[in-house]
N, C-alpha and C positions, 0 to 999 in steps of 0.2 A: 387716491392722490389728494392731498390737502394743500399743496403748495405749487406755485408756479416757478419755483427756483430752477434756474437753468433753461427754462422754456423760452422760445422765441415767439413774440407776438408782432404781427403786422397790423397796425391800427390806422384806419383812415380818419381824417378829420380830427387828429389828435392834438392840435395846437391849442385847444381850449375846451371848456365844457366837459361833457361826459367822456369824450375820447381821452382827454388829458387825465381825468380822474381814474379811468380804467388803467391807463399807462402807469400812473403813480402807485396804484394799488398793486399792480404786478411787480413794479420795481422794488417795493418793500419786501417782496419774497426773494428778490435777487434774479428777476427775469431779465431777458434781453428784449428790448422794445424798438421796433422800427416805427418812428413817428412820421407818418406820411400825411402831409397836409399842404394846403396851398400857401399858407402864410409864412413867408420866410423873413420878411421885414415887418417891423411893428406897424400895426394898423392904427389909424388916427383915433378910432372910436372903440376898438375891441382889443383887449389885452391878450397876450400870448402869441408866440411864434413857435415853429418847429424847434428852433434853437433854444428858446427859453425852457420849453418842456423837456428837451433833451438834457439840459443842465439839471432840471429838477429830478428827472429819472435817475441820473448819475448820483445826485446828492442823496436820493432815497435808498440807494443800494443796488440799483440795477445798471445795466449797460444800455446805452442809447445810440441810435443811428437816426439823425435828422434827414428826412428826404422830402424835398419840395415836390409836391405831386398835385397835378390837376386831374382828378379822377374821371374827367370827361375825355381824356386822351388815352386811347387804347395802347399806343406804343409806350407812353410814359408809365402806364401801369405795369406792363411787362418788364420794363427796365427797372422800375422801383422794386418789384418783387425779386427779380434776379439779384439786384444789388444787396437787398436785405438777406437773402438766402446765402449769398457768398460771404457776407460779412459775419454772419452768425452760424453758418453751417447748416442751414435749413430753415424751415418755418413750421411751427407747431400749431399756431393759432392765428386765425384771421378775424378781426373785428371790423365789420362794415358799419362804421359810425357816421361817416360823412353824409351830410344831408342838406337839402335846400328846401325852404318853406315859403309859401305864399298862400295865405288863407283868403283867397279871393274867389269871387263868383265866376261863373263861366264867361260872362260878358266882360269882366274886369281882369281876365287873365290873358295877356297877350301871348302870342306864339313863342316869343323869346323866353318868357317866364315858364311857360309850359315845358319847352324843350330843356330848360335848365333843370327843372325838378325831375323830369324823366331821366335825364342824363346822369345827374348826381345821385339820385336815389335808386331807381330800378336798374338802370344800365350799368352803373359803376359797381353795384353789388354783384351783378352777374359777372362782369369782366374781372373784378378783383378775385372773386371765387374761382373763376376759370383759370386765372394765372397762378393761384396758390395751390390748387388741387394736386398737381404733380408732386409738390413738396409735402403737402399734408399726407399723401399716401405713404410717404417714407417715415412719417413721424409716429411717435408713441402718444396715444390718446389725443389725436388731432380734433380740433374744433373750429367751426365757423359760427360766429355769433353776429346776427343782424339786428341792428337797433331799429326794430319795426314792430308794428302793432299786430294783435290777433286779427284774424280775418273774419270780421263781423259784417257779412254782406247785407247791411241794412241801409236804406236810403238816407237816414239821418246822419250817417257817417260820411256821406258823399255831398249832400246838399250844402251849398255855400262855399265849398272848396273841392270841387270835383277833381281838378287836376292834381292837387296835392294828395288827396286820398288815393287816386290811381297810382301815383308814383310810390307812395309808402306801401300800399298793398302789393305793388310789384316786387318790393323787397321781401315781403312776407310770402309771396308766391314762390320766390327763390327758396325760402326756407322749406316750404311744403314739398316742392318737387325735388330739391337737391338732397334733402334728408333721406328720401326714399332711394334716389339714384345712387347715393354714396354710402348707403347702409352697409353693403357688402364690403366696402373698403374700411369700415370702422371709423369713418369720419362723421362726427356729430355736426348737425346743422340745426341751430335753434334761433328763435327770435326773443328779444327782451324789450319790454316796454314799461314805462312807469305808470303807476296807478294815479299819481298826481302830476301836475306840471312840475318841471324841474327848473331851477334857477340857472338858466343858461343865457347866452347872448340872444338866442332866438326868441326866448320868452320875453326878455327885456325889451327887444325891439318890436315884437309883434303883438304883445299883450299889454293891458293897462298895468300900472304899478301895483295896484291892489292884488292882481293875480301873481305877480312876482313875489309879493310878501306872503301869499298863500301857497307858495311852492316849497318843495324840498330841495336840499343841496344835491349836487351831482354825485356825492359820495354814496348815496343809497344805491344808485345804479351800478357803481363800481363794485360795491360789496356783493350785490346780487350777481353781477357778471363773474366775479371771482369764484363764487360757489358753483356756477354753471361750468366755467372753464376748468375747474378742478374735478368735475364729476366724470364718471366713466362714459367715454364717448360712445361705446357700443350699446349702452342701455339708456342713455339720456339724449335722445335725438328726436327731431321733428316736433318740438314743443314750442308753444307761444307763451313764454313766461312773463309774469307781471312781477316787478321788483319786490313789492311788499310780500307777495305770496311766497316767493323764493326764500326770503329772509325768515318769515314766520315758520316755514317748513324746517328751517335750520335751528329753530328754537329762539330766534331773536324777537323780543317783544317791545323793546324800547325804540320808538320811532321819533320821539320828540327831538333827539339829538340831530336828526337830519333836517329838521324844520328851519326854514329861513327865519321865521318869527314864531318861536314856540308859543303855543296857546292859540294861534290864529287858525280858524277853520281852513282846511286844505281845499284846494281847487282840483277837482278831478280832471285828468287829462282826456284828450280826444280818444275815441275808440275804446274806451273802458266803460262797461256798464256799472 
């Protein structure tokens, strides 16, 4: 399978950044996309809403359903998944992209921030997967893709931001366990993580401007995700993919087109050796 034409994707956190880019890449194939995110009204500092992305998906050749969703709400997740499945006749692909970040030390991470990261990252990935699995079991070539890092259990990946790492590794542990649990169902469960920082709102807010300029555009993650999501679900599961490696394996060698500032040395992302 080399196209997502006619496929239904449920993407969390799709109102901007990587989630939006994955939605648009799928739309260019003629996919049906449920854009599930919290932002319904324009944010004063961040561009993009579920409605603006839905319009972009339609303009790119796909079909869109904008769903306002707080992924911390279990009932809302179940309702959103049911709504998407009803509108599009099922769900073929789940992309767990929604994420919360706070690169703060143990003493500087209040309980409220800890709870937010655990709820949006680990818990929502688990619950969204749980809600979609019954539909994925009915699909042809079903995939779950978690935007989470490889599981490198080294102290340096925890120190300085223990809570954030715990929450993101929680997503990756979902990949590890669910890939094996769902193998017999033919449902692929994989993780995808960037080799470099990606120019998203999170990087813009949490990192210096120099790192933003040393980043790549979200399109690199979307192109890598497309290759994963069009692969055979029965044989490509349980992997912790790195965007650049996925593209190189597909014969892509030109990465300058993804650079925010071509020629600028790139900044390696967290959790990548």
